[in-house]
C-alpha positions as CSV (number, residue, x, y, z in Angstrom):
1,X,73.0,98.5,101.9
2,X,71.6,102.0,101.8
3,X,71.5,104.4,104.8
4,X,69.1,107.3,104.7
5,X,69.3,110.4,106.9
6,X,67.3,113.6,106.7
7,X,69.8,115.3,104.4
8,X,71.7,112.6,102.6
9,X,72.0,109.0,101.4
10,X,74.9,106.7,102.0
11,X,74.9,104.0,99.3
12,X,77.3,101.7,97.3
13,X,79.1,103.2,94.4
14,X,77.8,102.6,90.8
15,X,79.6,103.1,87.5
16,X,77.3,106.0,86.8
17,X,79.0,107.9,89.7
18,X,82.4,108.2,88.0
19,X,82.0,111.7,86.5
20,X,80.5,113.3,89.7
21,X,83.2,111.5,91.8
22,X,86.0,112.8,89.7
23,X,84.6,116.4,89.7
24,X,84.2,116.5,93.5
25,X,87.4,114.6,94.4
26,X,89.7,116.6,92.1
27,X,90.4,119.3,94.7
28,X,93.8,119.8,96.2
29,X,92.2,120.9,99.5
30,X,90.6,117.5,99.8
31,X,93.8,115.6,98.9
32,X,95.8,117.7,101.5
33,X,93.8,116.1,104.3
34,X,93.8,112.5,103.1
35,X,96.3,109.7,102.8
36,X,98.6,109.7,99.8
37,X,96.7,106.7,98.3
38,X,94.0,109.3,97.4
39,X,95.4,110.7,94.1
40,X,95.7,114.2,93.0
41,X,94.8,115.3,90.4
42,X,91.8,113.0,90.6
43,X,90.8,111.8,87.1
44,X,87.8,109.9,85.7
45,X,90.1,106.9,85.5
46,X,90.8,107.2,89.2
47,X,87.1,107.3,89.9
48,X,86.4,104.3,87.7
49,X,89.2,102.4,89.5
50,X,87.8,103.3,92.9
51,X,84.3,102.2,92.0
52,X,85.7,98.9,90.6
53,X,87.7,98.4,93.8
54,X,84.6,98.9,96.0
55,X,82.5,96.6,93.8
56,X,85.1,93.8,94.3
57,X,85.3,94.1,98.1
58,X,83.7,91.3,100.2
59,X,81.5,93.9,101.8
60,X,81.0,96.8,99.3
61,X,78.7,98.5,101.9
62,X,81.8,99.5,103.9
63,X,82.9,102.1,101.2
64,X,79.9,104.3,100.4
65,X,79.0,107.3,98.3
66,X,77.6,110.3,100.1
67,X,74.7,111.5,98.0
68,X,73.0,114.8,98.5
69,X,69.9,115.7,96.4
70,X,70.8,113.0,93.9
71,X,74.4,114.1,93.4
72,X,77.5,112.4,94.7
73,X,78.9,114.8,97.3
74,X,81.7,112.7,98.8
75,X,82.7,109.4,100.2
76,X,82.7,107.6,103.6
77,X,83.9,104.2,104.6
78,X,85.0,101.8,107.3
79,X,88.3,99.9,107.1
80,X,88.2,97.0,109.5
81,X,91.3,95.9,111.4
82,X,92.3,92.3,111.7
83,X,93.6,89.8,114.2
84,X,93.2,90.9,117.8
85,X,91.8,94.2,116.6
86,X,89.0,92.6,114.5
87,X,86.2,94.5,116.4
88,X,87.8,97.9,115.5
89,X,87.6,99.9,112.3
90,X,88.9,103.2,111.0
91,X,86.3,105.6,109.6
92,X,87.4,107.9,106.8
93,X,85.3,110.5,104.9
94,X,85.5,113.5,102.6
95,X,83.0,116.0,101.1
96,X,83.3,118.1,98.0
97,X,83.9,121.8,98.7
98,X,80.4,122.7,97.5
99,X,79.0,120.8,100.4
100,X,81.2,122.1,103.2
101,X,79.7,123.9,106.2
102,X,76.3,122.3,106.2
103,X,76.7,119.6,108.8
104,X,76.6,116.9,106.2
105,X,79.9,115.2,107.1
106,X,78.7,115.0,110.7
107,X,75.4,113.5,109.6
108,X,77.2,110.9,107.5
109,X,79.7,110.0,110.3
110,X,76.8,109.5,112.8
111,X,74.9,107.3,110.3
112,X,77.9,105.1,109.4
113,X,79.0,104.9,113.0
114,X,75.6,103.6,114.0
115,X,75.7,101.1,111.2
116,X,79.1,99.9,112.2
117,X,78.1,99.2,115.8
118,X,74.6,97.8,115.1
119,X,75.2,95.8,111.9
120,X,78.9,95.0,111.8
121,X,79.3,94.3,115.5
122,X,82.2,96.7,115.9
123,X,83.2,97.7,119.4
124,X,85.4,100.6,118.4
125,X,85.6,103.1,115.5
126,X,88.5,105.4,115.3
127,X,89.9,108.2,113.0
128,X,93.3,109.8,112.8
129,X,93.1,113.4,111.7
130,X,96.1,115.6,110.6
131,X,96.5,118.2,113.3
132,X,95.9,121.1,110.9
133,X,92.5,119.7,109.8
134,X,90.3,121.5,112.4
135,X,87.1,121.0,110.4
136,X,87.4,117.2,110.4
137,X,88.2,117.2,114.1
138,X,85.1,119.2,114.7
139,X,83.0,116.8,112.7
140,X,84.2,113.9,114.8
141,X,83.6,115.8,118.1
142,X,80.0,116.6,117.0
143,X,79.5,113.0,116.1
144,X,80.4,111.9,119.6
145,X,84.0,110.9,119.1
146,X,86.5,111.5,121.8
147,X,90.1,112.8,121.3
148,X,92.2,110.1,122.8
149,X,95.6,111.5,122.0
150,X,98.1,113.2,119.8
151,X,100.5,111.1,117.9
152,X,103.5,113.3,117.6
153,X,105.4,113.5,114.2
154,X,103.2,110.7,112.9
155,X,102.4,111.8,109.4
156,X,104.2,113.2,106.4
157,X,101.9,114.9,103.9
158,X,103.0,117.1,101.0
159,X,106.5,117.2,102.4
160,X,105.2,118.4,105.8
161,X,105.9,116.4,109.0
162,X,103.0,116.7,111.4
163,X,101.1,115.3,114.3
164,X,97.9,113.3,114.0
165,X,95.0,113.5,116.4
166,X,93.4,110.1,117.3
167,X,89.7,110.3,117.8
168,X,87.6,107.2,118.7
169,X,84.1,106.2,119.7
170,X,83.3,102.9,121.4
171,X,79.9,101.3,121.3
172,X,78.9,102.5,124.7
173,X,79.5,106.1,124.0
174,X,76.4,108.3,123.5
175,X,76.1,110.5,120.4
176,X,74.3,113.8,121.0
177,X,70.9,113.6,119.4
178,X,71.2,109.9,118.6
179,X,68.8,107.4,120.3
180,X,70.7,104.9,122.5
181,X,71.8,101.7,120.8
182,X,70.2,98.4,121.8
183,X,73.2,97.6,123.9
184,X,73.0,100.9,125.8
185,X,69.4,100.1,126.7
186,X,70.3,96.7,128.1
């Protein structure tokens, strides 16, 4: 599965991506805004492990490389929930610092959100954001996500107890600049 947008490509990881992934991901500023399962420092071995993990998943298309001008710039993925929440997924993403401030994260989120609704039959996609991560909150807002609430004292990162902001988009929500989905036209 490959998703093309005007500025980037979302595609499955390949072993050849390991060096570029390790270079982009080995940034404390990125680690500071992600779950602790994202290592820091981020080594080539970590990159190889991630790529192998993605290749072994039932749907490797749910964890994708963000590629800009032929170079791995970051990562994006959907993590499906189960049981009664099986039509919901959490979206997660990061971009290397060299790619910040160009609208690429928003473009990637819009593309994967559309894919999740149209191809994976999701009804809801959500994203918790650490309250200090204003840039990520803005990405989600520009991608049509709605702030649903503040989960007080919900996360501990780097010894810091903080709130998390819960953003979500449901299938019927419109995204600015995005054509309506098939369901919205019905």
